[in-house]
C-alpha positions in Angstrom: 45.1 185.3 52.0 47.0 186.0 55.2 43.9 185.6 57.3 43.1 182.3 55.6 46.7 180.9 56.0 46.7 181.9 59.7 43.4 180.2 60.2 44.8 177.0 58.7 47.8 177.1 61.1 45.5 177.6 64.1 43.3 174.7 63.0 46.4 172.4 62.5 47.7 173.3 66.0 44.3 172.6 67.5 44.1 169.1 65.8 47.6 167.9 66.6 48.2 169.6 70.0 51.7 170.6 68.9 53.0 174.0 67.6 53.2 174.3 63.9 56.7 174.4 62.4 57.6 175.3 58.9 59.0 172.4 56.7 62.4 174.0 56.2 62.9 174.7 59.9 61.8 171.2 60.8 64.3 169.7 58.3 67.2 171.6 59.8 66.2 170.6 63.3 66.1 166.9 62.4 69.5 167.0 60.8 71.0 168.8 63.8 69.6 166.2 66.2 71.0 163.3 64.1 74.5 164.9 63.9 74.6 165.4 67.7 73.8 161.7 68.3 76.4 160.6 65.8 79.1 162.8 67.4 78.3 161.4 70.8 78.7 157.9 69.5 82.1 158.8 67.9 83.3 160.3 71.1 82.3 157.2 73.1 84.1 155.0 70.6 87.3 157.0 70.8 87.5 157.7 74.6 85.2 155.2 76.2 86.8 151.9 77.5 86.3 148.8 75.4 85.8 146.6 78.3 85.3 147.1 82.0 88.5 147.6 84.0 89.8 144.6 86.1 89.3 144.5 89.8 92.4 143.2 91.6 92.4 142.7 95.3 95.2 141.4 97.6 94.8 140.1 101.1 97.7 139.3 103.5 96.9 137.8 106.8 98.3 138.8 109.3 100.0 142.1 108.4 102.2 141.8 111.5 104.1 138.6 112.2 107.4 137.3 113.6 110.3 136.0 111.6 109.4 132.7 109.8 105.7 132.9 110.6 103.5 131.7 107.6 101.4 134.5 106.1 98.3 133.6 104.1 98.1 135.4 100.7 94.9 135.6 98.6 95.1 137.4 95.3 91.8 137.9 93.4 91.5 139.1 89.8 88.0 139.9 88.4 88.0 140.6 84.6 85.4 140.6 81.8 84.7 137.2 80.2 86.0 138.6 76.9 89.5 139.0 78.3 92.1 136.2 78.5 94.7 137.1 81.1 98.2 135.7 81.6 98.6 134.6 85.2 102.2 135.0 86.3 104.0 132.3 88.3 104.4 133.3 91.9 107.4 131.8 93.6 109.7 130.4 94.8 110.6 134.0 95.8 108.4 137.1 95.6 110.5 140.0 96.6 111.5 139.5 100.2 108.8 136.9 100.6 109.6 133.1 100.5 106.7 131.3 98.9 105.9 128.2 100.9 103.0 126.9 98.8 100.3 128.2 96.5 98.7 127.9 93.1 96.3 129.6 90.7 92.6 128.6 90.6 90.0 129.4 88.0 88.6 130.9 86.1 85.2 130.9 87.9 82.6 132.6 85.7 79.9 134.7 87.3 77.7 136.4 84.8 79.8 138.6 82.5 82.8 138.4 84.8 85.5 135.7 85.4 87.5 135.4 88.6 91.1 134.1 89.1 92.4 133.4 92.6 95.9 132.7 93.8 96.0 131.4 97.4 99.0 130.2 99.3 101.4 130.9 102.2 104.6 133.0 102.4 107.2 133.8 105.0 109.9 136.5 105.7 113.1 135.7 107.6 114.3 139.3 108.2 112.7 141.7 110.7 111.4 145.1 109.5 108.8 146.4 107.1 108.5 144.5 103.8 106.4 145.3 100.8 104.6 142.7 98.7 105.8 143.4 95.1 103.6 144.6 92.3 103.3 141.6 89.9 102.5 142.1 86.2 99.2 140.7 85.1 98.6 141.2 81.4 95.6 140.5 79.2 96.7 138.1 76.4 97.8 139.8 73.2 98.5 143.2 74.8 101.8 145.2 75.0 103.9 145.6 78.2 102.8 149.2 78.5 99.1 148.2 79.0 99.9 145.4 81.5 98.0 145.5 84.8 99.8 145.2 88.1 98.7 143.7 91.4 98.5 146.0 94.4 101.2 146.2 97.1 100.9 145.7 100.8 103.3 146.4 103.7 104.0 143.7 106.2 105.7 144.3 109.5 108.0 141.5 110.7 109.1 141.4 114.3 112.1 139.6 115.7 111.5 136.6 118.0 113.6 138.4 120.7 112.1 141.3 122.6 113.9 144.7 122.5 116.2 144.9 125.5 119.3 146.8 126.5 120.9 143.5 127.6 120.6 140.9 124.8 121.9 138.3 127.2 118.9 138.7 129.5 116.3 138.1 126.8 114.2 135.0 127.1 113.7 132.7 124.1 110.2 132.2 122.8 108.7 128.7 122.8 109.3 126.4 119.9 106.6 126.8 117.3 104.7 123.8 116.0 105.7 122.5 112.6 103.8 124.0 109.7 101.7 121.4 108.0 102.3 121.3 104.2 99.8 119.6 101.9 100.8 116.0 101.0 102.5 115.5 97.7 100.9 112.5 96.0 103.1 112.6 92.8 105.6 110.0 94.0 102.8 107.6 95.0 101.1 108.1 91.6 104.4 107.4 89.8 104.9 104.2 91.8 101.3 103.1 91.1 101.9 103.7 87.4 105.1 101.7 87.3 103.4 98.9 89.3 100.5 98.9 86.8 103.0 98.7 83.9 104.8 95.8 85.5 101.5 93.9 86.1 100.6 94.5 82.4 104.0 93.1 81.3 103.7 90.1 83.6 100.1 89.4 82.3 101.3 89.6 78.7 104.2 87.2 79.4 101.8 84.8 81.1 99.4 85.0 78.2 102.1 84.4 75.6 103.4 81.4 77.7 99.9 79.9 77.7 99.6 80.3 74.0 103.1 79.4 72.8 104.6 77.1 75.4 103.6 74.0 73.6 105.2 75.3 70.4 108.4 76.5 72.0 109.0 73.4 74.1 112.2 71.5 73.6 112.2 68.3 71.6 111.7 65.2 73.7 114.8 63.1 74.1 114.2 59.5 73.1 114.3 57.0 75.9 117.7 55.2 76.2 117.4 51.5 75.6 120.4 50.9 77.9 118.7 50.5 81.3 121.5 48.9 83.3 124.7 49.0 81.2 126.5 52.0 79.6 126.2 52.4 75.9 129.8 51.3 75.1 129.6 48.2 77.3 126.4 47.1 75.5 128.0 47.9 72.1 131.1 45.7 72.9 128.8 42.8 74.0 126.7 43.1 70.9 129.8 43.1 68.6 131.2 40.1 70.3 127.8 38.3 69.9 127.8 39.3 66.2 131.3 37.8 65.7 130.4 34.6 67.4 127.5 33.9 65.0 129.8 33.1 62.2 127.9 34.9 59.4 131.1 35.9 57.6 132.3 32.3 57.3 128.8 31.0 56.3 128.5 33.7 53.6 125.6 35.5 55.0 127.1 38.9 54.4 123.8 40.7 54.1 122.7 39.7 57.6 126.2 40.6 58.9 126.3 44.1 57.6 122.6 44.8 58.5 123.3 43.8 62.2 126.6 45.8 62.2 124.8 49.0 61.0 122.0 48.4 63.6 124.5 48.1 66.5 126.5 51.2 65.7 123.4 53.3 65.1 121.8 52.1 68.3 125.1 52.8 70.1 125.2 56.5 68.9 121.5 56.8 69.7 122.1 56.0 73.4 125.5 57.8 73.5 124.4 61.1 71.8 120.6 61.0 72.6 119.8 61.2 68.8 117.5 58.8 67.1 119.4 57.3 64.2 117.5 54.0 63.6 115.0 55.5 61.1 117.5 57.9 59.5 119.3 57.5 56.2 123.0 57.6 55.9 122.9 61.1 54.4 121.0 62.4 57.4 123.3 61.0 60.1 126.3 63.4 59.8 124.2 66.6 60.4 122.4 65.1 63.4 125.6 64.0 65.0 127.2 67.4 64.4 124.3 69.1 66.2 124.8 66.6 69.1 128.5 67.6 69.3 130.2 64.4 68.1 133.8 64.6 66.9 134.4 64.8 63.2 136.7 61.7 63.1 134.0 59.6 64.8 131.3 60.9 62.3 133.5 60.1 59.4 134.2 56.5 60.6 130.5 55.9 61.3 129.5 57.1 57.8 132.1 54.9 56.2 130.7 51.8 58.0 127.1 52.8 57.1 128.0 53.4 53.4 129.7 49.9 53.2 126.5 48.4 54.7 124.4 50.3 52.1 126.5 49.0 49.2 125.9 45.4 50.4 122.1 45.8 51.0 121.2 48.0 48.0 124.0 47.6 45.4 124.6 43.9 45.8 128.3 44.4 46.7 130.0 41.2 48.0 133.2 42.2 49.9 135.9 39.7 50.9 135.9 38.1 54.3 139.0 40.1 55.3 137.2 43.3 54.4 134.1 42.2 56.4 136.2 41.3 59.5 137.9 44.8 59.2 134.4 46.4 59.5 133.9 44.6 62.8 137.4 45.9 64.0 136.5 49.5 62.9 133.2 49.3 64.8 135.1 48.3 68.0 137.6 51.1 67.5 134.8 53.6 66.9 133.1 52.6 70.2 136.4 52.8 72.0 137.3 56.3 70.8 133.8 57.7 71.7 133.2 56.0 75.1 133.1 58.4 78.0 135.9 58.6 80.6 134.9 56.6 83.6 135.9 57.0 87.3 136.9 53.9 89.3 133.6 54.0 91.2 131.7 53.8 87.9 133.8 50.9 86.7 133.1 49.0 89.9 129.3 49.6 89.4 129.5 48.3 85.8 131.3 45.2 86.9 128.8 44.6 89.7 125.9 45.0 87.2 127.5 42.5 84.8 
């Protein structure tokens, strides 16, 4: 049996080209190999970094300068694209350095990395060696203990005066050219914005004027029938002409009161620039109040018009004395509402007559 078993093993090794292993030994070797791989993965997960560490570089040019010289600063931060960093504001003072200008730019993505760059200019106004401070630069969502920091650099600042035993014999250096700052366009942009808003408002007002001007226009004042004479002069002449016709004595009371109402209405039309000829007696008071006529004059006019309405529509036949009193009341109404005239205007009226 042993010879037969050994012969089978030899034949198996010859056919596969590999040494023969017993099944139990093979089983333990496979389990040991798998355990080693799992342990290595666990160790990498515990101690290995989750992401690649950031690469932060700082460049200061030049590293030696005199007081007040602008120094170019370039801070570069390369991190993995999975990280979201919090860029700190730099300025207006960074340690002993006065920040003249500068801003963050980025991120610029290159493959699996992203780059943030802060570039600007700083200056130092005290001689000696000064160190650029380490600025905190944290990935978003991390604690303060895990915050990254920018590197530091030493800058040597020399005085504008050369070292001398006798300070009074030192020669002053030439005046430096002014440092050119980038133009600030924000005031111009604000002015352009305000100008644009004013143009829009002006255009809107013009459009509304085109659309609504005809509706909002003031009512047209009726033409005055008194071309050469003032209204009160014309009214006195018409009342005198009415009296001379003798309609009261002849009994034509209807014609008398109709003409009397027409004269006083036409007088107030020319005096107050309000059309009363086609208005009823009830409409007259409100129109005259809007025109600014006195209350006493409105009351007297309404009384005359109501008397004329009673004669025309109700068949009233007043006595001759009452009819003549209406003519007197009309003259008194014109006299109390006539405008005050200057001597020059009186002369012109007499000349026109």
